[in-house]
Structure formats: C-alpha cells, structure tokens
C-alpha positions as CSV (number, residue, x, y, z in Angstrom):
1,M,0.2,0.2,0.0
2,D,3.8,2.5,0.9
3,A,4.1,2.0,-2.7
4,F,1.3,3.6,-4.2
5,R,1.2,6.3,-2.3
6,S,3.8,7.9,-4.3
7,F,2.1,8.0,-7.3
8,D,1.3,10.7,-8.8
9,R,-3.0,11.0,-7.0
10,H,-4.6,12.0,-10.3
11,W,-3.3,7.4,-10.6
12,R,-3.4,7.0,-7.5
13,P,-5.5,3.9,-6.8
14,Y,-9.4,5.6,-5.9
15,F,-9.2,3.7,-2.4
16,L,-6.5,5.3,-0.5
17,N,-7.8,8.5,-1.5
18,C,-12.3,8.6,-0.8
19,G,-12.9,7.7,2.8
20,A,-16.1,5.5,1.3
21,C,-15.9,2.9,4.2
22,D,-15.6,6.1,6.9
23,L,-18.6,7.3,5.5
24,N,-22.4,6.5,5.9
25,Y,-23.5,6.8,2.2
26,E,-27.4,6.6,1.2
27,Y,-26.3,7.1,-2.7
28,I,-23.5,6.1,-5.0
29,V,-23.7,7.2,-8.3
30,K,-21.7,5.6,-11.0
31,M,-20.2,7.9,-14.1
32,E,-21.8,4.7,-16.5
33,T,-24.8,4.4,-15.6
34,W,-25.2,8.6,-14.8
35,S,-28.3,8.8,-16.4
36,E,-29.9,6.0,-15.4
37,D,-28.9,6.9,-11.7
38,L,-30.3,10.6,-11.5
39,R,-33.8,10.3,-13.4
40,Y,-33.7,7.4,-10.3
41,L,-32.3,10.8,-7.4
42,L,-33.8,13.7,-9.2
43,P,-37.4,13.0,-7.8
44,K,-36.3,11.8,-4.5
45,F,-34.8,15.9,-3.8
46,N,-37.8,17.0,-5.9
47,M,-35.3,18.4,-9.0
48,D,-36.0,17.8,-12.3
49,E,-34.1,17.1,-15.5
50,K,-33.8,20.3,-16.6
51,N,-31.1,20.2,-13.1
52,E,-29.1,17.6,-14.6
53,V,-25.6,18.2,-15.4
54,H,-24.5,17.1,-19.2
55,E,-23.8,13.7,-19.5
56,N,-20.4,12.7,-21.5
57,A,-20.2,10.2,-19.0
58,K,-21.2,7.0,-21.8
59,N,-18.5,8.4,-24.9
60,S,-15.6,8.8,-22.5
61,T,-16.3,5.3,-21.0
62,D,-16.8,4.3,-24.8
63,V,-13.3,5.4,-25.1
64,S,-11.2,3.5,-21.7
65,Y,-13.0,0.2,-22.9
66,R,-11.7,0.9,-25.7
67,Y,-8.1,2.0,-25.5
68,I,-7.6,-0.3,-22.2
69,R,-8.4,-3.1,-24.4
70,A,-5.7,-2.6,-26.9
71,L,-2.8,-2.8,-24.5
72,P,-1.3,-6.4,-23.9
73,K,-3.1,-8.6,-21.7
74,Q,-0.6,-8.9,-18.8
75,L,-0.5,-5.0,-18.9
76,I,-4.0,-5.3,-18.0
77,L,-3.4,-8.0,-15.8
78,K,-0.6,-5.5,-13.9
79,L,-3.0,-3.0,-13.4
80,Y,-5.8,-4.8,-12.3
81,E,-3.7,-5.9,-8.6
82,I,-2.2,-2.3,-8.5
83,Y,-6.5,-1.1,-8.8
84,K,-8.1,-4.3,-8.0
85,I,-9.9,-2.8,-4.6
86,D,-11.0,-0.2,-6.0
87,F,-12.9,-2.3,-8.5
88,E,-14.0,-4.3,-6.3
89,M,-15.5,-1.3,-4.3
90,F,-17.2,-0.1,-7.3
91,D,-18.6,-3.3,-8.9
92,Y,-16.6,-3.1,-11.8
93,S,-14.8,-6.3,-13.9
94,L,-11.8,-7.6,-14.9
95,N,-14.3,-9.6,-17.7
96,Q,-14.9,-6.6,-19.5
97,Y,-11.1,-6.0,-20.5
98,M,-10.3,-8.3,-20.9
99,T,-12.6,-9.0,-24.4
C-alpha cells in the first residue's frame, strides 16, 4: 500500500483517497450509469431534469474501454492488480477489459 502513495494523486488507487468506508453514503452514482441514476434520484430531491448536468460519461467510458482493450493482456492484468480494491469497491469486472 505504501508503494501506491508515491503515485501521482490522479493515478493513485481511489481507495487510498476516498474515505468511502468512513462515511455512511445513501447513494453512490457511477459515471457509467449517470443518466439512469439521476432519473431515480432527481425526483427524490424534488429536482427535474433541467437541473441535470449534461452527460458525457458514456462517450468517455467507451473511449476508455477501447484504449484499455488495446493494451497487451499482461499489462491489463498488472493494472488490475494495482486497482483490484477499486474494482471490488465499485463493482467493476476485469472481464469487461479482457474481451
């Protein structure tokens, strides 16, 4: 874990920065399901879609998948080992990057 602390903060595994386990969140919104999540949450807070932030997560997610899938499988596996806890925390699957 100490080795990760030397990473630039933008590349450091998220679990080292987030404090997710220290707070009792009611909702966690994922960028990949942003629109769906907001359709559920906005009415709960008496907000309508005109207040919604414009979505670009779908495009950036697609681009990320495309770039990562182009990497050699061994490199993807090494990256997975670094970010394994993040994958588990946020319910991501290595398989989506290996196909």
